Structure formats: C-alpha cells, structure tokens
N, C-alpha and C positions, 0 to 999 in steps of 0.2 A: 393371849385375848381374840386373835382375831379365829385362830380353831377354835372358842369356848364360847361364841357364837354363835360361829357356824355349827357344832354340835347342839346347841338348847333351840336354835330355826328347823334344825334339820328333824329332832326331838319334837319340836311344838308342830312339823307338818304331820308329822307319820301319828301321833295322836291325834289329829285334824283331821287324816284317813282313817280312820277308823271308828270316830264318830259321825262322818259323811257317809262312811259305808253304813253304816248305823242307821241313819236317816234315809238314807236312799231306800232302805228296803222298808223301813214299819216308820217313817217320818218321825215328828218330835219325840213316841216312847223307845223308839230303835236308836236314836240317836243319843237319847240316856243310856240306854242298854250296852252298846257300842263302848261307849265311855265305860263305863263300871266293866265291861270283859276286860279292856284294854289296863284298868289298875289295878281288876285282881291280880292278872296274870304278872303283871311288873311285878304286885306285890310280892306274891310266889314266888318268882324269881329272884328277891331281894334277898330272904331268907335262905333260898334252899341251890341257887345256883352254886357255890363251895362245894354245900355235899358232893352234888352231883358231878361237878366236872371234876373234884380228887377221885371222885369210887368209878368214874369214865376213863380216866386211864391210868386204872390202874394201881394207883401209887401209895406208896406207901410213907412213912415218916422218918426223915436222912435220919443214919446212926451218927452222932458227935465225932467219933470213936472213927468209922471209919472215910466218915468227910470232912475230914478238921477246917482245911479252907473252904469249903462252901460256906462254913458257918464262921468262919474267921473271917471272909470277903464281906457279907451279908451282916455280920454287926459294924462293921466297918461303916459300910454305907447306910446303915439306918441312926447311925451316929453323925455320917457326915450330914444327914434332910431331915436330922432331932422326929425320927420316925420308932413307931413300937417292931419289935421283931417279929415277922412274919412268922407259921411253920411252912420247917421248911422240910420238902419229899421228894422221892428220886421216885422215875416211873420205868418200867421195865425197856422202854421201848427203844429201840436201836437205832432210829431216825435221831439224828441232833436235834434238838428243841428244848423248851420252856415256855410255861404258862402263868399265871398270876392270877385268883383269885379271892373269892372274902367283899363284902359288903363295905367295910371302909375301913383303917390302917390297922383299928383294933381286933378286927374280927376276918386277917387274912393271911394266905399261904399262899405257895410261891415253888412250883414246879420243874426239877429240871429231869430230860432223859438219863439214863445211860449213855446212852450216842451220845450228848452234850459234852459229857465229862471227859470221852475219849477219843474226844477228835480234837477236843479247844485247849487254849494255854488257857492259866489259869487270871491269865491279864481278861481273855476274849471273854473268859465267862464271867468277870465281873462287868464286863460291857455289859453281856444279855441282865447278869440280874437288874444291875442298872435299871434296864428299859424296864424290867419285869417292877421293879419296887417305882416307877414311875409310873405308871398302870397305875397301884394302889394310889398314890398319893394324889392323883387326879381323879380318882373316882369312875377309873374309865371300867372295871370289870360289874357298878352297880351301871353306867349309861348304856355299857353293850347287853345286858341282862335285862336294861329297861326298855331297849329297842328294840331287842330278838321279842319277847313277852309279847310286846305291840304289835310286832310285824304278826307274831303268828295270833296272836286276837283277828285282824285285819286276814289274815288268810280265814283264818275257819268261819267267819261274819260272808268272807266270799264263799265259801264253801257251802254255808246255810244258805244264801242266797239261792245257790243254784238246786239246791235238794229242794226249798222252795219253791221256785219256777218251776219244775219237773210234774209237780204235784198241783201245781194250780192255784197254789198260796194265795199267790201275787197280785190278783186281776189288778187290779188299779196303781199298779205300779207304770213308771214308766218304762217299756220292754228299752231302749234305749239306755237308758240307765244298770235297766238289772245287768246286760251283756257286760257296761262298761264295772260293774262292780266286779260279775264274777272272774273278766277275761284281765282286766288291765289293774284294779287295787291289790294281787299280789305281786305283781311285776313290780308297781312303785312301790309298797311295803320293800322288798329285799331291795331294789335300789336305796332306797333313802338309806335301811339297816346296812349296806353296804360302804357307804357314804361314811357314816357315823362314824363305823371301825375306823378305811384308812383314815381321816382325821388324826382318830386318836393316835392310832399310829406313829402319824409323823411328829404330834405333840410328845410322844414315850424318850421316842429316841433323842430329838432338841433337849429332852428334861435328862435323861441319862448323860447324856454329850458335858451337856450344864453342873451336873450331882459329879461329877470326876475329873472336871475343868480338864476335859481330852475327848475326842470322840473319835478316834482310829481305836481305841479296844472294842467297838462299838462296830465300825464300817467292816475292818476285818470279821469282827464274827458271823456277819451277817454276809461278808464273801464265802465264809466255808459253810453258812448254813446252805446258800443258793446251791453251792455246788454236791451239799452231799442230799439235800431232803428230797434231790431231783433221782436219787442213786437206791437211796434206803426207804424202802415204803415205811409208811405209817400203820405201828400192828395192832389195830384196835379201838383206833380215835373216831368219834362220830362225831357225822358230819355237823351237825349241832354245837358242838363245841371245839371246832376248827377257827372259827376266826378267836377267839382266847389266847392260841401260839403267836409266839413272835414271827413264825413264817408261818405259812397255811402247809398244816402237815398233808392235807389234801391234792394239793397242787390245783389253787382255784384261778390260778395263771400271779400270785405272788414270790411263786420262787420260776418264775418268768426272766429269763436276764440271761446276759451274756454270758454269765459265769458257768465254766463246765462247761460248755458247749450248748447249752440251752439258751436259745431264739428266743426272740416275741411272739413271732410268727408262728404257729404248733407248738413247742415247749408241751409244758407238762399240763397243761390247763382243761386243753382239749379248743381251746381258744379258736386256733388257726385262724381263718381270716377276718374273724369279728373285729380284730383290732382294737379301738377306742371305744365302741361300742361295750363289747366285750368285758372292758377292764373293770367300766363301769359299775358294773353285777357283782366284783371282787372286795374279799372282806381285805387286801391286802393292799399297800401301795406293790409296786414292781420296785424288788430289791436293789436294783440298779438308782434309781429314784432316791429312794433311801438311804444310798452309801455315800452317793453324789451331794444329798444334800449337806450329811452329817462332815464331807469335808470342806465344803462349803461354807461350812457356819465359822464361827466365830471360836470355836475350838477347836476347827478340822486342822488337817495338816498339808491339805492339797496334795495327799500322794496320789501315782494312780494308782487304780483299780487293777487286780490280778490279772494276765493274763491266759488264753488256754492254756 
C-alpha cells in the first residue's frame, strides 16, 4: 500500500511538472498544452510500448518444444496468481536478463534472454518469472511507460523553451522561470521517473516471493544476475528500454554491488564518487539491497549472500 501511494504521488508530481512547464512558457494556455502533450504521449505509450519493447530486444516467440520448462513454470505461476498466460519470448542476448511488457494482464508478454537460461537453475528462473509476472499483475509496465512518456514530454517542453528563448519569442516570460525550465525540469523529470521505477522493483520482488511462498529462488537469481551482468555486455539494448529489465542491462548502478567483485563506488555505472546522489537517478535499486529485503521478508531464509 505504501509503495502504491508513493507511486501515485510521484506520477502526480511528474504530471504537475509537465503542466507547470507549460504554464511557465505560455501561461494558462501553455499549461493546457503541456497537459495535452503529456496525455498524448502517455496514450501512445499505453498502446505501443509492448511492440516496441519486443522489437527492440529482437525477441522471438518461445517454442514450447524447445523450452518446455519455461512454459511449465509460467503455467504454474499464472495458475497460482489466477492470471492469463502471457506470451512468452526469447531474446538472443547473451547477458542474463528478463523483462515483461504489455498494457494489462490480458495483453502481456514476458521475454527472457538465452543468457538467463544458460546460467540459471530452473528454480532460479522461476523466481525471475515470478518477478516479471508480478510486474504484469501490478500494472507496472503501464505505470513505467506513462512515467517515461510524461518525462519525455517534460524534456521536450524544456527544449522548446530553450529554442523559443533563443529566438526571442518569450519576451514576456520571467527569465528565471525560463532558466529553471530549461535546466532543472529535465533533471527533475528524470529523478521522479527513476524513483517510480525503483519503487516498483521492490514491490515486484515482494510480490514474487509471496506468490512462490519462498524468497530464496529470486534472491539467488539476483545474485547471479549481479555477477554475470557486470561481465557480459548487453547486445543491442536501447537505453529507453533498459528500465523494463529485472536488472539494468546497461549498468546504471543497478548492478553495482559487492557480488562478483563489483563495488558501490566506481563499479559499472560510472557512479564513482557520486554516491547516494547518483543512485537517486538509477532506475533500479542496488541488487544487494533487493536481496537483503527478500531474505529479511516473511518468506526469506536469512541465508548469507554469496562471497567473492
């Protein structure tokens, strides 16, 4: 409940930011325009984000003859969750990872990489698939897509403000408001969008553990993902799709952990000395925090994490 309320407040803040930018640029009419742009982008994301995600990942429909365990696990999980069976895909990426997409449970898909099935036990794959199914049940794909679309609208408006200011078309605008719009608005939008994504990851982890009645398969899977994703590049993953994956394939700090010799400082994401400030703009929580939360939950085993 707390995570859902936090998500709602963050989405409201993001929408309000889009309206405020429109108002700062063009008064009341600009505010209405900013709202319309945000709604239009959110609607487009609602209808087309699943196809874009599948195409971007070069995913192909999974063959039930080739991957019977994949289908059997998802059939069991959807029966437990009383949900429709999503379409199942496989991507050729050698980095272990997975993502879910689709606007609702009746129009959903799950994709896993060949790298995931190469390094995971089927029990660990179950944990990953339960996490992705939780994203579908919680409507996280829709929430994340809407947040990303509104953030894109905010950035677009800021660029329009800069272009308009350079051409001298906003002589009646407050210059301080214009500077804040151009410089700070995209930063604020990125911060809010990332905060929404991190909140939904924790919720999906908890929902997956509850669905299975055991947090350990997902905790072990996250540890393996942390070790492997830092060593195997994500081939062809587009930055705008990275937040959909169970761990960030491009290493924005989500895979920074003590697993496999990666440290919180430096590590994969180029965070270096940014510390907590840099982590505020990552789309995923640190993996060791997610593993700790799982093992300390009512479904956890309190087992120690893997050592180097």
